[in-house]
MIDOSE-1310 file (N, C-alpha, C; in nm, 2 decimals, decimal comma, always signed):
residues 306
mfhf	-4,54/-14,50/-3,11/-4,46/-14,35/-3,14/-4,48/-14,27/-3,02; -4,59/-14,25/-2,97/-4,63/-14,20/-2,83/-4,56/-14,22/-2,75; -4,54/-14,37/-2,73/-4,49/-14,43/-2,62/-4,33/-14,43/-2,61; -4,27/-14,41/-2,70/-4,18/-14,37/-2,75/-4,09/-14,21/-2,69
ikqs	-4,18/-14,15/-2,73/-4,15/-14,00/-2,70/-4,15/-13,98/-2,54; -4,27/-14,04/-2,45/-4,31/-14,01/-2,34/-4,15/-14,12/-2,29; -4,10/-14,19/-2,35/-4,00/-14,26/-2,27/-3,88/-14,16/-2,25; -3,85/-14,10/-2,39/-3,77/-14,03/-2,40/-3,78/-13,92/-2,30
ltqf	-3,84/-13,82/-2,28/-3,89/-13,74/-2,22/-3,86/-13,74/-2,07; -3,88/-13,88/-2,03/-3,89/-13,90/-1,91/-3,72/-13,96/-1,84; -3,64/-14,04/-1,97/-3,51/-14,04/-1,92/-3,46/-13,91/-1,91; -3,49/-13,81/-2,03/-3,40/-13,66/-2,04/-3,41/-13,57/-1,88
rffn	-3,53/-13,60/-1,84/-3,60/-13,52/-1,71/-3,50/-13,60/-1,61; -3,49/-13,71/-1,58/-3,41/-13,80/-1,50/-3,26/-13,74/-1,49; -3,19/-13,75/-1,63/-3,06/-13,68/-1,63/-3,04/-13,57/-1,58; -3,15/-13,46/-1,65/-3,13/-13,32/-1,62/-3,15/-13,29/-1,48
vsar	-3,18/-13,39/-1,40/-3,23/-13,36/-1,22/-3,09/-13,45/-1,15; -3,02/-13,51/-1,22/-2,95/-13,60/-1,17/-2,80/-13,50/-1,18; -2,79/-13,43/-1,29/-2,67/-13,36/-1,33/-2,69/-13,22/-1,25; -2,78/-13,18/-1,21/-2,77/-13,09/-1,12/-2,69/-13,09/-0,99
pkvp	-2,60/-12,98/-0,95/-2,49/-13,01/-0,84/-2,59/-12,97/-0,72; -2,52/-13,02/-0,60/-2,60/-13,01/-0,46/-2,51/-12,89/-0,44; -2,62/-12,83/-0,38/-2,55/-12,66/-0,36/-2,52/-12,73/-0,19; -2,42/-12,70/-0,15/-2,37/-12,71/-0,01/-2,47/-12,62/+0,10
kssv	-2,51/-12,69/+0,23/-2,54/-12,56/+0,33/-2,46/-12,47/+0,37; -2,49/-12,38/+0,37/-2,38/-12,29/+0,42/-2,45/-12,22/+0,56; -2,51/-12,28/+0,63/-2,53/-12,25/+0,78/-2,58/-12,38/+0,81; -2,52/-12,41/+0,95/-2,58/-12,54/+1,01/-2,66/-12,52/+1,14
rksw	-2,77/-12,56/+1,12/-2,91/-12,54/+1,27/-2,87/-12,60/+1,38; -2,84/-12,49/+1,45/-2,81/-12,54/+1,59/-2,84/-12,41/+1,69; -2,85/-12,43/+1,80/-2,84/-12,35/+1,90/-2,74/-12,24/+1,91; -2,80/-12,08/+1,95/-2,68/-12,00/+1,93/-2,63/-12,00/+2,06
snee	-2,49/-11,96/+2,08/-2,44/-11,95/+2,20/-2,46/-11,82/+2,28; -2,45/-11,82/+2,42/-2,44/-11,70/+2,46/-2,32/-11,62/+2,43; -2,18/-11,66/+2,37/-2,12/-11,59/+2,35/-2,12/-11,57/+2,17; -2,18/-11,61/+2,13/-2,24/-11,57/+1,95/-2,35/-11,42/+2,00
dhil	-2,43/-11,44/+2,09/-2,51/-11,36/+2,09/-2,43/-11,22/+2,14; -2,34/-11,21/+2,21/-2,25/-11,13/+2,28/-2,19/-11,07/+2,11; -2,12/-11,15/+2,05/-2,06/-11,10/+1,93/-2,12/-11,02/+1,86; -2,28/-11,12/+1,82/-2,35/-11,05/+1,72/-2,44/-10,93/+1,79
rear	-2,45/-10,90/+1,89/-2,47/-10,73/+1,91/-2,37/-10,65/+1,90; -2,24/-10,66/+1,94/-2,13/-10,60/+1,89/-2,08/-10,58/+1,79; -2,09/-10,65/+1,71/-2,11/-10,66/+1,52/-2,18/-10,58/+1,47; -2,33/-10,60/+1,57/-2,45/-10,49/+1,47/-2,44/-10,35/+1,51
akyg	-2,38/-10,33/+1,64/-2,37/-10,19/+1,69/-2,26/-10,13/+1,61; -2,15/-10,21/+1,55/-2,02/-10,16/+1,47/-2,07/-10,10/+1,28; -2,15/-10,25/+1,28/-2,18/-10,21/+1,12/-2,31/-10,19/+1,09; -2,39/-10,16/+1,18/-2,53/-10,15/+1,16/-2,60/-10,27/+1,09
gnwp	-2,69/-10,24/+0,95/-2,76/-10,33/+0,89/-2,72/-10,41/+0,83; -2,56/-10,38/+0,78/-2,48/-10,48/+0,67/-2,49/-10,63/+0,72; -2,58/-10,71/+0,72/-2,58/-10,85/+0,74/-2,44/-10,93/+0,68; -2,43/-10,93/+0,56/-2,29/-10,98/+0,50/-2,18/-10,98/+0,59
vial	-2,17/-10,81/+0,59/-2,01/-10,83/+0,69/-2,03/-10,87/+0,83; -2,18/-10,90/+0,88/-2,19/-10,93/+1,02/-2,15/-11,08/+1,04; -2,23/-11,13/+0,89/-2,20/-11,27/+0,91/-2,05/-11,33/+0,87; -1,97/-11,25/+0,86/-1,83/-11,26/+0,83/-1,78/-11,32/+0,97
sfpd	-1,82/-11,29/+1,11/-1,76/-11,32/+1,19/-1,82/-11,45/+1,25; -1,92/-11,52/+1,18/-1,94/-11,67/+1,20/-1,97/-11,71/+1,11; -1,87/-11,84/+1,12/-1,85/-11,92/+0,95/-1,93/-11,98/+0,95; -2,02/-12,01/+1,02/-2,13/-12,11/+0,99/-2,28/-12,08/+1,02
rtps	-2,27/-11,97/+1,01/-2,39/-11,89/+1,00/-2,41/-11,77/+0,89; -2,54/-11,77/+0,79/-2,57/-11,71/+0,71/-2,62/-11,56/+0,73; -2,59/-11,45/+0,66/-2,66/-11,33/+0,67/-2,78/-11,33/+0,72; -2,88/-11,40/+0,64/-3,06/-11,41/+0,68/-3,02/-11,49/+0,85
acas	-2,98/-11,57/+0,90/-2,96/-11,63/+1,01/-2,93/-11,51/+1,10; -2,81/-11,44/+1,10/-2,80/-11,34/+1,19/-2,90/-11,22/+1,21; -2,95/-11,19/+1,10/-3,06/-11,09/+1,09/-3,15/-11,14/+1,18; -3,20/-11,24/+1,18/-3,32/-11,35/+1,21/-3,28/-11,39/+1,37
rfgr	-3,16/-11,39/+1,40/-3,15/-11,44/+1,55/-3,14/-11,26/+1,63; -3,07/-11,17/+1,61/-3,06/-11,02/+1,62/-3,22/-10,99/+1,65; -3,30/-11,02/+1,55/-3,45/-10,95/+1,56/-3,53/-11,05/+1,67; -3,47/-11,14/+1,73/-3,52/-11,23/+1,86/-3,44/-11,18/+1,96
ltps	-3,34/-11,14/+1,96/-3,28/-11,07/+2,09/-3,31/-10,94/+2,11; -3,36/-10,88/+2,00/-3,38/-10,72/+2,02/-3,53/-10,73/+2,07; -3,52/-10,64/+2,23/-3,68/-10,67/+2,28/-3,79/-10,60/+2,20; -3,88/-10,63/+2,13/-3,99/-10,56/+2,08/-4,09/-10,51/+2,17
ithd	-4,12/-10,37/+2,12/-4,19/-10,27/+2,17/-4,35/-10,33/+2,17; -4,37/-10,35/+2,29/-4,53/-10,43/+2,30/-4,64/-10,32/+2,25; -4,74/-10,39/+2,22/-4,88/-10,29/+2,19/-4,97/-10,24/+2,29; -4,91/-10,24/+2,42/-4,96/-10,19/+2,53/-5,04/-10,02/+2,49
pnli	-5,15/-9,99/+2,52/-5,16/-9,84/+2,44/-5,08/-9,74/+2,57; -5,08/-9,79/+2,65/-5,00/-9,69/+2,77/-4,88/-9,69/+2,72; -4,81/-9,78/+2,65/-4,68/-9,73/+2,62/-4,64/-9,63/+2,51; -4,75/-9,68/+2,44/-4,75/-9,61/+2,30/-4,77/-9,45/+2,35
rkrs	-4,86/-9,41/+2,44/-4,91/-9,28/+2,52/-4,77/-9,23/+2,58; -4,71/-9,29/+2,65/-4,57/-9,24/+2,71/-4,46/-9,19/+2,60; -4,48/-9,25/+2,50/-4,37/-9,20/+2,37/-4,40/-9,08/+2,35; -4,51/-9,00/+2,35/-4,52/-8,84/+2,37/-4,49/-8,79/+2,49
lawt	-4,45/-8,80/+2,59/-4,44/-8,78/+2,71/-4,26/-8,68/+2,71; -4,24/-8,61/+2,79/-4,11/-8,50/+2,79/-3,97/-8,58/+2,81; -3,86/-8,59/+2,78/-3,77/-8,69/+2,80/-3,75/-8,61/+2,93; -3,69/-8,75/+3,01/-3,63/-8,73/+3,14/-3,47/-8,65/+3,15
edet	-3,42/-8,62/+3,24/-3,29/-8,61/+3,28/-3,21/-8,73/+3,27; -3,25/-8,82/+3,32/-3,19/-8,99/+3,30/-3,21/-9,08/+3,18; -3,29/-9,04/+3,08/-3,34/-9,08/+2,95/-3,23/-9,00/+2,86; -3,19/-8,88/+2,90/-3,09/-8,83/+2,82/-2,93/-8,86/+2,86
nllr	-2,93/-8,88/+2,98/-2,81/-8,93/+3,01/-2,78/-9,07/+2,96; -2,88/-9,14/+2,96/-2,87/-9,27/+2,89/-2,86/-9,27/+2,75; -2,88/-9,20/+2,70/-2,89/-9,19/+2,56/-2,75/-9,14/+2,51; -2,71/-9,04/+2,59/-2,57/-9,00/+2,55/-2,47/-9,09/+2,58
ekva	-2,49/-9,21/+2,69/-2,39/-9,32/+2,73/-2,39/-9,36/+2,61; -2,51/-9,44/+2,56/-2,54/-9,54/+2,49/-2,46/-9,51/+2,33; -2,50/-9,37/+2,28/-2,44/-9,32/+2,15/-2,28/-9,30/+2,15; -2,23/-9,27/+2,33/-2,05/-9,29/+2,27/-2,02/-9,41/+2,28
eygc	-2,14/-9,55/+2,33/-2,06/-9,68/+2,29/-2,11/-9,71/+2,20; -2,19/-9,69/+2,14/-2,26/-9,79/+2,02/-2,26/-9,72/+1,89; -2,25/-9,54/+1,88/-2,30/-9,49/+1,76/-2,45/-9,44/+1,75; -2,41/-9,35/+1,61/-2,57/-9,37/+1,59/-2,67/-9,43/+1,54
hwtf	-2,69/-9,54/+1,61/-2,75/-9,66/+1,49/-2,91/-9,65/+1,59; -2,98/-9,56/+1,56/-3,12/-9,52/+1,65/-3,21/-9,67/+1,66; -3,22/-9,74/+1,54/-3,30/-9,86/+1,55/-3,26/-9,95/+1,67; -3,12/-9,98/+1,67/-3,08/-10,07/+1,77/-3,08/-9,98/+1,91
lags	-3,06/-9,89/+1,94/-3,06/-9,83/+2,02/-3,18/-9,85/+2,08; -3,31/-9,83/+1,98/-3,45/-9,81/+2,05/-3,50/-9,94/+2,08; -3,45/-10,03/+2,02/-3,49/-10,13/+2,06/-3,44/-10,19/+2,21; -3,29/-10,19/+2,23/-3,23/-10,25/+2,31/-3,27/-10,18/+2,43
yfpn	-3,24/-10,05/+2,45/-3,24/-9,96/+2,57/-3,34/-9,85/+2,59; -3,46/-9,85/+2,50/-3,53/-9,74/+2,52/-3,64/-9,82/+2,41; -3,74/-9,88/+2,49/-3,86/-10,01/+2,45/-3,98/-9,88/+2,41; -3,99/-9,78/+2,51/-4,09/-9,67/+2,49/-4,06/-9,54/+2,42
rast	-3,95/-9,56/+2,32/-3,93/-9,46/+2,25/-3,92/-9,51/+2,09; -3,93/-9,43/+1,97/-3,93/-9,47/+1,87/-3,79/-9,43/+1,78; -3,74/-9,52/+1,70/-3,60/-9,45/+1,66/-3,58/-9,30/+1,64; -3,69/-9,23/+1,56/-3,69/-9,14/+1,54/-3,69/-9,02/+1,63
qlss	-3,77/-9,08/+1,74/-3,74/-9,00/+1,86/-3,63/-8,96/+1,89; -3,55/-9,07/+1,90/-3,40/-9,08/+1,93/-3,34/-8,95/+1,86; -3,33/-9,01/+1,75/-3,24/-8,86/+1,66/-3,29/-8,77/+1,70; -3,45/-8,76/+1,68/-3,44/-8,60/+1,70/-3,41/-8,53/+1,82
hwag	-3,42/-8,61/+1,93/-3,38/-8,56/+2,07/-3,22/-8,55/+2,07; -3,17/-8,62/+2,01/-3,01/-8,62/+1,99/-2,93/-8,47/+1,92; -3,03/-8,49/+1,84/-2,96/-8,35/+1,72/-3,02/-8,23/+1,85; -3,14/-8,23/+1,87/-3,18/-8,11/+1,99/-3,12/-8,09/+2,16
mgnp	-3,11/-8,20/+2,21/-3,08/-8,19/+2,35/-2,96/-8,28/+2,36; -2,95/-8,39/+2,31/-2,90/-8,49/+2,36/-2,74/-8,48/+2,32; -2,71/-8,40/+2,19/-2,57/-8,40/+2,18/-2,50/-8,27/+2,26; -2,40/-8,34/+2,37/-2,33/-8,25/+2,42/-2,22/-8,12/+2,35
rrks	-2,27/-8,17/+2,20/-2,14/-8,06/+2,18/-2,27/-7,95/+2,10; -2,39/-7,98/+2,09/-2,46/-7,88/+2,05/-2,52/-7,72/+2,15; -2,47/-7,63/+2,09/-2,49/-7,54/+2,16/-2,59/-7,46/+2,12; -2,68/-7,36/+2,13/-2,76/-7,29/+2,08/-2,72/-7,15/+2,09
gawl	-2,80/-7,03/+2,00/-2,77/-6,90/+2,03/-2,67/-6,84/+1,91; -2,62/-6,71/+1,94/-2,55/-6,68/+1,83/-2,41/-6,71/+1,84; -2,30/-6,72/+1,74/-2,18/-6,78/+1,75/-2,07/-6,68/+1,78; -2,00/-6,75/+1,88/-1,88/-6,59/+1,91/-1,79/-6,63/+1,81
peee	-1,68/-6,50/+1,87/-1,60/-6,48/+1,75/-1,51/-6,61/+1,76; -1,46/-6,67/+1,91/-1,37/-6,77/+1,89/-1,43/-6,91/+1,81; -1,56/-6,91/+1,80/-1,60/-7,03/+1,73/-1,64/-7,02/+1,60; -1,63/-6,91/+1,57/-1,62/-6,86/+1,40/-1,45/-6,91/+1,38
krll	-1,36/-6,85/+1,45/-1,24/-6,89/+1,42/-1,22/-7,01/+1,38; -1,26/-7,10/+1,48/-1,21/-7,25/+1,51/-1,32/-7,33/+1,37; -1,41/-7,28/+1,33/-1,50/-7,31/+1,21/-1,39/-7,27/+1,12; -1,35/-7,17/+1,06/-1,28/-7,14/+0,94/-1,19/-7,21/+0,94
daih	-1,06/-7,23/+1,06/-0,95/-7,28/+1,07/-0,98/-7,47/+1,01; -1,09/-7,51/+1,07/-1,11/-7,63/+1,04/-1,13/-7,67/+0,91; -1,18/-7,57/+0,85/-1,25/-7,60/+0,67/-1,15/-7,57/+0,58; -1,05/-7,44/+0,63/-0,99/-7,41/+0,56/-0,87/-7,49/+0,54
ndkl	-0,80/-7,53/+0,65/-0,68/-7,60/+0,67/-0,67/-7,71/+0,65; -0,79/-7,81/+0,66/-0,74/-7,96/+0,65/-0,91/-7,97/+0,54; -0,89/-8,12/+0,44/-1,04/-8,13/+0,39/-1,11/-8,23/+0,49; -1,19/-8,20/+0,59/-1,26/-8,25/+0,64/-1,42/-8,26/+0,63
swqa	-1,47/-8,39/+0,70/-1,60/-8,42/+0,66/-1,68/-8,29/+0,81; -1,82/-8,27/+0,76/-1,88/-8,20/+0,88/-1,88/-8,23/+0,98; -1,90/-8,38/+1,03/-1,86/-8,42/+1,18/-1,75/-8,43/+1,23; -1,63/-8,44/+1,13/-1,46/-8,39/+1,17/-1,49/-8,22/+1,22
vaqr	-1,55/-8,13/+1,14/-1,54/-8,01/+1,14/-1,56/-7,95/+1,30; -1,74/-8,02/+1,33/-1,79/-8,03/+1,43/-1,69/-8,07/+1,59; -1,60/-8,13/+1,54/-1,51/-8,20/+1,65/-1,43/-8,10/+1,69; -1,38/-8,02/+1,57/-1,27/-7,93/+1,58/-1,37/-7,79/+1,62
vetr	-1,47/-7,78/+1,61/-1,53/-7,62/+1,66/-1,56/-7,66/+1,83; -1,59/-7,81/+1,85/-1,67/-7,88/+1,98/-1,74/-7,84/+2,04; -1,84/-7,68/+2,01/-1,95/-7,63/+2,08/-2,09/-7,64/+2,00; -2,07/-7,72/+1,89/-2,16/-7,70/+1,76/-2,14/-7,88/+1,71
dkwq	-2,26/-7,88/+1,67/-2,26/-8,00/+1,60/-2,25/-8,01/+1,40; -2,29/-8,10/+1,35/-2,23/-8,06/+1,23/-2,33/-8,04/+1,13; -2,43/-7,97/+1,17/-2,55/-7,93/+1,09/-2,54/-7,79/+1,13; -2,50/-7,72/+1,22/-2,51/-7,59/+1,27/-2,35/-7,57/+1,21
cwyk	-2,26/-7,62/+1,21/-2,13/-7,56/+1,16/-2,17/-7,56/+0,99; -2,23/-7,68/+0,92/-2,28/-7,62/+0,81/-2,35/-7,53/+0,75; -2,44/-7,51/+0,81/-2,55/-7,40/+0,82/-2,46/-7,24/+0,83; -2,41/-7,26/+0,94/-2,29/-7,13/+0,96/-2,20/-7,08/+0,84
yssm	-2,12/-7,17/+0,78/-2,04/-7,13/+0,70/-2,11/-7,10/+0,57; -2,21/-7,18/+0,57/-2,29/-7,14/+0,41/-2,36/-6,99/+0,42; -2,41/-6,95/+0,54/-2,42/-6,80/+0,58/-2,35/-6,68/+0,54; -2,21/-6,76/+0,57/-2,06/-6,67/+0,61/-2,08/-6,65/+0,47
tqsk	-2,05/-6,74/+0,37/-2,01/-6,79/+0,27/-2,08/-6,69/+0,16; -2,21/-6,70/+0,15/-2,32/-6,72/+0,03/-2,35/-6,55/+0,11; -2,28/-6,43/+0,08/-2,31/-6,32/+0,15/-2,41/-6,27/+0,01; -2,50/-6,17/+0,04/-2,64/-6,13/-0,07/-2,65/-6,02/-0,02
kkgs	-2,67/-5,95/-0,13/-2,69/-5,74/-0,12/-2,84/-5,76/-0,03; -2,85/-5,66/+0,06/-2,93/-5,60/+0,13/-3,00/-5,47/+0,12; -3,12/-5,44/+0,14/-3,20/-5,34/+0,10/-3,29/-5,35/+0,02; -3,32/-5,20/-0,04/-3,41/-5,20/-0,11/-3,39/-5,26/-0,27
ftse	-3,45/-5,26/-0,36/-3,42/-5,31/-0,51/-3,45/-5,22/-0,61; -3,37/-5,21/-0,67/-3,34/-5,11/-0,80/-3,44/-5,10/-0,87; -3,45/-4,99/-0,93/-3,54/-5,00/-1,05/-3,46/-5,13/-1,16; -3,35/-5,13/-1,19/-3,28/-5,22/-1,29/-3,32/-5,35/-1,24
edka	-3,28/-5,38/-1,11/-3,34/-5,50/-1,04/-3,48/-5,55/-1,08; -3,58/-5,47/-1,02/-3,72/-5,49/-1,10/-3,72/-5,52/-1,21; -3,65/-5,44/-1,35/-3,68/-5,51/-1,45/-3,62/-5,63/-1,50; -3,53/-5,65/-1,44/-3,42/-5,78/-1,44/-3,53/-5,93/-1,42
ilda	-3,65/-5,88/-1,29/-3,70/-5,98/-1,22/-3,82/-6,01/-1,31; -3,88/-5,89/-1,37/-4,03/-5,92/-1,44/-3,99/-5,98/-1,57; -3,85/-5,96/-1,64/-3,80/-6,02/-1,74/-3,75/-6,18/-1,72; -3,71/-6,19/-1,62/-3,68/-6,32/-1,61/-3,80/-6,42/-1,57
fqrh	-3,91/-6,34/-1,47/-4,03/-6,44/-1,46/-4,09/-6,45/-1,58; -4,09/-6,38/-1,67/-4,19/-6,42/-1,82/-4,15/-6,56/-1,89; -3,97/-6,56/-1,88/-3,88/-6,69/-1,93/-3,90/-6,81/-1,81; -3,92/-6,75/-1,70/-3,87/-6,88/-1,60/-4,04/-6,86/-1,52
praw	-4,11/-6,88/-1,48/-4,29/-6,86/-1,40/-4,25/-6,92/-1,29; -4,20/-6,86/-1,17/-4,19/-6,90/-1,06/-4,09/-7,00/-1,01; -3,98/-6,96/-1,10/-3,85/-7,08/-1,11/-3,76/-6,98/-1,01; -3,76/-6,94/-0,90/-3,71/-6,84/-0,80/-3,57/-6,86/-0,84
gtia	-3,52/-6,99/-0,83/-3,33/-7,01/-0,80/-3,30/-6,95/-0,94; -3,37/-6,96/-1,06/-3,32/-6,95/-1,17/-3,30/-6,77/-1,19; -3,45/-6,73/-1,13/-3,45/-6,61/-1,15/-3,31/-6,51/-1,08; -3,31/-6,57/-0,94/-3,21/-6,48/-0,89/-3,12/-6,50/-0,94
sevs	-3,06/-6,62/-1,03/-2,89/-6,63/-1,08/-2,92/-6,51/-1,24; -2,99/-6,48/-1,27/-3,03/-6,44/-1,40/-3,03/-6,28/-1,34; -3,09/-6,23/-1,22/-3,08/-6,06/-1,19/-2,94/-6,07/-1,13; -2,87/-6,16/-1,05/-2,75/-6,13/-1,03/-2,68/-6,10/-1,15
evtg	-2,66/-6,20/-1,27/-2,58/-6,18/-1,38/-2,64/-6,03/-1,45; -2,72/-6,01/-1,42/-2,75/-5,85/-1,50/-2,71/-5,76/-1,43; -2,71/-5,73/-1,30/-2,73/-5,60/-1,24/-2,63/-5,63/-1,16; -2,53/-5,77/-1,14/-2,37/-5,75/-1,08/-2,40/-5,79/-0,92
dkrv	-2,51/-5,74/-0,86/-2,51/-5,76/-0,75/-2,61/-5,88/-0,69; -2,53/-5,96/-0,60/-2,61/-6,14/-0,58/-2,75/-6,10/-0,51; -2,85/-6,15/-0,50/-2,99/-6,13/-0,48/-3,00/-6,32/-0,48; -3,06/-6,38/-0,39/-3,10/-6,50/-0,35/-3,26/-6,51/-0,38
awqc	-3,32/-6,64/-0,34/-3,46/-6,67/-0,41/-3,51/-6,63/-0,33; -3,52/-6,61/-0,24/-3,64/-6,57/-0,13/-3,67/-6,42/-0,15; -3,55/-6,33/-0,16/-3,55/-6,20/-0,18/-3,64/-6,18/-0,30; -3,61/-6,25/-0,41/-3,67/-6,20/-0,55/-3,82/-6,26/-0,54
rehy	-3,86/-6,36/-0,46/-3,97/-6,40/-0,44/-4,07/-6,31/-0,38; -4,04/-6,27/-0,27/-4,12/-6,18/-0,17/-4,11/-6,03/-0,23; -4,00/-6,01/-0,30/-4,03/-5,86/-0,35/-4,11/-5,85/-0,48; -4,12/-5,97/-0,56/-4,24/-5,99/-0,68/-4,34/-5,99/-0,62
ernl	-4,38/-6,09/-0,49/-4,51/-6,10/-0,46/-4,59/-5,99/-0,39; -4,47/-5,91/-0,33/-4,52/-5,77/-0,24/-4,54/-5,65/-0,34; -4,45/-5,65/-0,42/-4,45/-5,51/-0,54/-4,45/-5,53/-0,65; -4,43/-5,62/-0,72/-4,43/-5,66/-0,87/-4,54/-5,68/-0,91
dprv	-4,59/-5,81/-0,86/-4,69/-5,88/-0,88/-4,86/-5,78/-0,99; -4,87/-5,80/-1,05/-4,98/-5,70/-1,12/-5,08/-5,73/-1,07; -5,10/-5,85/-1,01/-5,23/-5,87/-0,99/-5,27/-5,82/-0,84; -5,19/-5,75/-0,75/-5,17/-5,71/-0,62/-5,26/-5,57/-0,60
mkds	-5,36/-5,58/-0,56/-5,40/-5,41/-0,51/-5,33/-5,33/-0,39; -5,30/-5,22/-0,41/-5,22/-5,16/-0,34/-5,28/-5,03/-0,27; -5,43/-5,05/-0,29/-5,48/-4,91/-0,22/-5,50/-4,95/-0,08; -5,57/-4,83/-0,02/-5,59/-4,84/+0,12/-5,69/-5,00/+0,15
wttq	-5,65/-5,04/+0,27/-5,74/-5,14/+0,35/-5,87/-5,06/+0,36; -5,98/-5,13/+0,35/-6,12/-5,13/+0,38/-6,19/-5,18/+0,52; -6,27/-5,12/+0,59/-6,33/-5,18/+0,67/-6,37/-5,32/+0,64; -6,43/-5,33/+0,50/-6,48/-5,48/+0,54/-6,37/-5,59/+0,48
edni	-6,28/-5,52/+0,43/-6,16/-5,62/+0,44/-6,11/-5,66/+0,57; -6,06/-5,56/+0,63/-6,07/-5,62/+0,78/-6,15/-5,72/+0,87; -6,26/-5,68/+0,87/-6,36/-5,77/+0,93/-6,34/-5,89/+0,88; -6,32/-5,92/+0,72/-6,27/-6,04/+0,67/-6,19/-6,12/+0,74
lvea	-6,05/-6,03/+0,76/-5,91/-6,07/+0,82/-5,95/-6,12/+0,94; -6,05/-6,08/+1,03/-6,04/-6,10/+1,16/-6,09/-6,24/+1,19; -6,20/-6,24/+1,11/-6,26/-6,37/+1,12/-6,20/-6,48/+1,05; -6,14/-6,45/+0,94/-6,06/-6,55/+0,89/-5,90/-6,62/+0,93
ynly	-5,91/-6,52/+1,03/-5,75/-6,55/+1,07/-5,81/-6,62/+1,22; -5,87/-6,59/+1,30/-5,97/-6,66/+1,39/-5,99/-6,82/+1,30; -6,03/-6,82/+1,18/-6,07/-6,98/+1,16/-5,97/-7,04/+1,10; -5,88/-6,96/+1,03/-5,77/-7,02/+0,94/-5,63/-7,03/+0,98
ghkf	-5,61/-6,92/+1,11/-5,45/-6,91/+1,19/-5,37/-6,85/+1,06; -5,26/-6,92/+1,03/-5,11/-6,86/+0,93/-5,14/-6,91/+0,82; -5,28/-6,95/+0,77/-5,28/-7,02/+0,63/-5,35/-6,89/+0,54; -5,23/-6,80/+0,51/-5,24/-6,67/+0,42/-5,31/-6,68/+0,29
sais	-5,26/-6,79/+0,24/-5,29/-6,78/+0,11/-5,44/-6,87/+0,10; -5,51/-6,93/+0,18/-5,64/-6,94/+0,17/-5,72/-6,84/+0,21; -5,67/-6,73/+0,33/-5,76/-6,62/+0,33/-5,75/-6,55/+0,24; -5,64/-6,54/+0,18/-5,62/-6,41/+0,04/-5,76/-6,44/-0,08
kllp	-5,80/-6,59/-0,05/-5,93/-6,63/-0,13/-6,06/-6,56/-0,13; -6,07/-6,50/+0,04/-6,19/-6,51/+0,08/-6,20/-6,34/+0,05; -6,09/-6,27/+0,06/-6,10/-6,11/-0,02/-6,16/-6,09/-0,13; -6,26/-5,96/-0,16/-6,29/-5,90/-0,27/-6,17/-5,86/-0,34
kyrg	-6,08/-5,83/-0,30/-5,97/-5,78/-0,39/-5,84/-5,89/-0,40; -5,75/-5,90/-0,47/-5,63/-5,98/-0,46/-5,54/-5,89/-0,41; -5,51/-5,94/-0,26/-5,41/-5,85/-0,18/-5,25/-5,95/-0,19; -5,24/-6,05/-0,19/-5,13/-6,15/-0,18/-5,09/-6,18/+0,00
rlri	-5,02/-6,29/-0,05/-5,01/-6,37/+0,09/-4,94/-6,25/+0,18; -4,85/-6,18/+0,13/-4,73/-6,13/+0,21/-4,80/-6,00/+0,28; -4,87/-5,93/+0,17/-4,97/-5,80/+0,20/-5,06/-5,86/+0,33; -5,11/-5,96/+0,33/-5,21/-6,00/+0,42/-5,16/-6,02/+0,54
kqri	-5,00/-6,09/+0,53/-4,94/-6,09/+0,65/-4,95/-5,95/+0,73; -4,87/-5,91/+0,62/-4,84/-5,76/+0,69/-4,96/-5,68/+0,75; -5,09/-5,70/+0,71/-5,19/-5,66/+0,73/-5,23/-5,66/+0,91; -5,25/-5,82/+0,87/-5,24/-5,90/+0,99/-5,18/-5,84/+1,12
nvlk	-5,08/-5,85/+1,10/-4,95/-5,79/+1,24/-5,02/-5,64/+1,24; -5,03/-5,58/+1,18/-5,08/-5,46/+1,21/-5,23/-5,43/+1,28; -5,30/-5,53/+1,27/-5,41/-5,53/+1,33/-5,41/-5,59/+1,47; -5,29/-5,68/+1,49/-5,25/-5,72/+1,62/-5,22/-5,65/+1,71
rrgv	-5,13/-5,51/+1,63/-5,05/-5,42/+1,70/-5,16/-5,33/+1,74; -5,27/-5,31/+1,69/-5,35/-5,21/+1,73/-5,47/-5,30/+1,80; -5,47/-5,45/+1,83/-5,53/-5,50/+1,95/-5,67/-5,56/+1,89; -5,71/-5,52/+1,73/-5,79/-5,58/+1,70/-5,82/-5,74/+1,65
insh	-5,70/-5,82/+1,66/-5,66/-5,93/+1,64/-5,60/-5,98/+1,73; -5,67/-6,07/+1,85/-5,58/-6,12/+1,96/-5,48/-6,27/+1,89; -5,37/-6,23/+1,89/-5,28/-6,36/+1,83/-5,30/-6,51/+1,88; -5,38/-6,53/+2,01/-5,42/-6,64/+2,07/-5,56/-6,70/+2,07
nsev	-5,64/-6,62/+1,95/-5,76/-6,65/+1,93/-5,77/-6,79/+1,86; -5,66/-6,82/+1,75/-5,69/-6,90/+1,66/-5,65/-7,04/+1,71; -5,79/-7,14/+1,66/-5,77/-7,26/+1,75/-5,65/-7,33/+1,63; -5,66/-7,29/+1,54/-5,56/-7,34/+1,40/-5,41/-7,34/+1,48
es	-5,36/-7,21/+1,52/-5,25/-7,19/+1,56/-5,22/-7,21/+1,68; -5,29/-7,23/+1,80/-5,28/-7,31/+1,90/-5,27/-7,47/+1,94
C-alpha cells in the first residue's frame, strides 16, 4: 500500500512539473553596442528612472537589464577621501556654467548629472546650487512692480503650473513665484491685538492647546479680522501665557543670560530653564537683544552661533 501511494505521488509530481508552460526569455544575453549605449543615455535623461518605459526602446532588453547597464555606464564616485573633501568646496564659475548647460540639455535629473558630469558633487548639492545660483531666472531681492504684474497676469489669465508661471515672469523661479503669490493673496491684520482677540485666543487655546492653525481660524471667525498662526502664537507666548513673569529683570537674571547665551547661543528654550522665573522664549530673546545693544553681550562670543 505504501509503495502504491509513493508511486502515485511521484507520477503526479512529474505530470505537474511537465504541464507548466515554459516562460520565454524576454532578454537576449549579448553585448551592448555603442549605439545602444547612446540610446540608453538619452532615454535615461528623458524618462528618468522609469526603466519599463526606457526598455521599450530595446526590443530584446528587459528593464532590469537596462538599469544594470546604465549603472555600469555611469562613472561611480570613488572613495578617495580627497574627493569627498572636495564636495564641501565652493562652486566655481566653470561648474556653474556646466550645470546650466547640462540642465538645459537633460533637465533636472540630478542623480544622472552628478554621476555623469560632476563626480565630486552629490545630487543634493546640484539641486541646492541650482535653486540658489545656477538657475539663470532666479533673482533675489524685492519684487519690482512689473514682475508682480507679470506674475498676476500669468496666474489669472491661464491655468498654468508654477514652472510655466516662472517662465512667464522670466526673472524668478517657481518657488519664488509661489511664495510671492501666497503673501500677496493671504492678507492678514497687522498691529496690536484687541481685548476681543485676546479673549478669543484664550478660549480657543483651552479647546485646542497649541494648535495654532486652528486657534487662528477661530479667532478670525469670532473677530472678523484675519490673524495667522504665528501671530497668535507669538502674542500668546509674549503676553497671554499665565506662566510668564512680566516684572523687571534682575541683575542675577542678566548674568545668567550672559553666561547661558555664550554657552547655548540662540537656544532660548534651553536658556529659559536656567532662570529662576519663567520668562518665555520670546521675552528672553528680546532681553538678549537689549543686552547686545548695551554692549553687555557680544554677538560673536557664542561658539554655538559661530
